C-alpha positions in Angstrom: 137.4 115.8 85.6 137.1 114.5 89.1 135.5 111.1 88.4 135.9 110.0 84.8 139.5 111.0 84.6 141.7 110.4 81.5 143.9 108.2 83.6 141.0 106.0 84.6 140.0 105.7 81.0 143.5 104.8 79.9 143.7 102.0 82.5 140.4 100.7 81.3 141.7 100.4 77.7 144.7 98.2 78.7 143.7 94.6 78.2 147.2 93.2 78.4 146.9 92.0 82.0 143.5 90.5 82.9 144.0 91.1 86.7 144.9 94.8 86.2 142.0 95.2 83.8 139.6 93.8 86.3 140.9 96.1 89.0 140.5 99.1 86.6 136.9 97.9 85.7 136.1 97.7 89.4 137.5 101.2 90.0 135.4 102.5 87.1 132.2 100.9 88.4 132.9 102.4 91.9 133.5 105.8 90.3 130.2 105.6 88.4 128.4 104.9 91.7 130.2 107.9 93.3 129.3 110.2 90.5 125.6 109.1 90.6 125.6 110.0 94.3 127.0 113.4 93.4 124.1 113.9 90.9 121.6 112.9 93.6 123.2 115.4 96.0 122.8 118.1 93.4 119.1 117.2 93.0 118.6 117.3 96.8 120.2 120.7 97.0 117.9 121.9 94.2 114.8 120.6 96.0 115.9 122.3 99.2 116.1 125.8 97.6 113.4 125.7 95.0 110.2 123.9 94.0 111.5 122.5 90.7 114.5 120.7 89.5 115.6 122.1 86.1 114.8 119.8 83.2 118.5 119.7 82.1 119.4 118.0 85.5 116.8 115.3 84.9 118.1 114.9 81.3 121.8 114.5 82.4 120.7 112.2 85.2 118.7 109.8 82.9 120.3 110.0 79.5 123.8 108.8 78.6 125.5 110.6 75.8 128.4 108.2 75.7 129.6 107.6 72.2 127.3 110.2 70.7 129.0 111.7 67.6 129.8 115.4 68.0 128.4 117.1 64.9 129.1 120.7 66.0 130.4 122.7 68.9 130.6 126.5 68.8 130.4 129.7 70.8 127.6 132.1 69.9 128.9 135.3 71.5 130.5 135.6 74.9 127.8 133.8 76.9 126.4 131.1 74.6 127.8 127.7 73.7 126.1 125.1 71.6 126.8 121.4 71.1 125.0 119.3 68.5 125.2 115.5 69.0 124.0 112.5 67.1 123.4 109.9 69.8 123.7 106.2 69.4 120.8 105.5 71.8 118.2 107.2 69.6 119.8 107.9 66.2 116.8 109.5 64.6 116.9 112.4 67.0 119.7 114.8 67.6 120.6 116.3 71.0 121.3 120.1 71.0 122.7 121.6 74.2 122.7 125.4 74.4 124.5 126.7 77.5 124.2 130.1 79.1 127.8 130.6 80.1 129.1 132.5 83.1 132.7 132.5 81.6 134.3 131.5 78.3 134.7 127.8 77.7 138.0 126.2 78.5 139.3 123.6 76.2 142.3 121.5 77.1 143.8 119.5 74.2 145.7 116.2 74.4 144.5 115.0 77.8 144.3 111.4 76.4 147.3 109.6 75.0 147.4 109.5 71.2 147.0 105.7 71.1 143.5 105.8 72.4 142.2 109.0 70.7 139.8 108.5 67.8 138.0 110.2 65.0 135.2 111.1 64.2 134.9 112.9 67.5 132.6 111.3 70.0 131.4 112.2 73.5 133.2 109.9 75.9 132.2 111.0 79.4 131.0 114.0 81.2 130.6 115.3 84.7 128.1 117.8 86.0 128.6 119.6 89.3 127.4 122.7 91.2 130.0 125.5 90.8 131.9 126.3 94.0 130.9 129.9 93.7 127.1 129.2 93.5 124.8 131.2 95.7 121.2 130.8 96.7 119.8 133.3 94.2 122.0 132.4 91.3 123.0 128.8 90.9 125.9 128.1 88.7 127.1 124.7 87.3 130.2 123.2 85.8 130.1 120.6 83.0 133.3 118.8 82.1 133.2 116.8 78.8 135.8 114.3 77.6 136.0 113.9 73.9 137.5 111.0 71.9 140.0 113.3 70.1 141.7 113.8 73.5 140.1 117.2 74.3 138.4 118.1 77.6 135.8 120.9 77.5 135.1 122.8 80.7 131.9 124.9 80.8 130.6 127.1 83.6 126.9 128.0 83.2 123.7 129.0 84.8 121.4 127.1 82.5 121.4 124.7 79.5 118.5 124.2 77.1 118.1 120.7 75.8 116.5 120.2 72.4 115.7 116.8 70.7 114.8 117.6 67.1 114.1 114.8 64.6 116.8 114.7 61.9 115.3 115.3 58.5 118.5 114.8 56.6 120.6 112.0 58.1 123.8 113.0 59.9 127.0 112.1 58.0 128.2 108.7 58.9 131.9 107.7 59.3 131.7 105.6 56.2 130.2 108.3 54.0 132.5 111.0 55.2 135.6 109.1 54.2 134.6 108.7 50.6 
């Protein structure tokens, strides 16, 4: 991750020194602005080469998945990857992301110190970027996702479908899963 690095998150979790915490908070806010500028640059690039911005770019630009519970994450063959989330912002609707991958997912474990990892697994932060190898005909993207269990998931893809189904049977809550 380039913007929301594990190191920045660790500094933000340390409340032992108020001055250091405020410096970390200021750094985080500046990082958020920088990342928003990157997303704007991606959209401008998309407008320059085509008539429409893909819906998934609008979704990631406008919807925060922060603290969404990760219900499921799996590969469906060599080129498909699916993530099912139970978001805090609209708990009656799930978010299902289905990626068309250009290479297998990369998962790095233990990028966060054990003291700040948590379960159940939630989506902490993510970064979306144009892939360095993208061309005019075939755009490729990168999505880095930092999870609360200390894992970082790296996906390279051409497209991601976003579904928002209404949950008929409520997702398992942390309280009911521990009984």
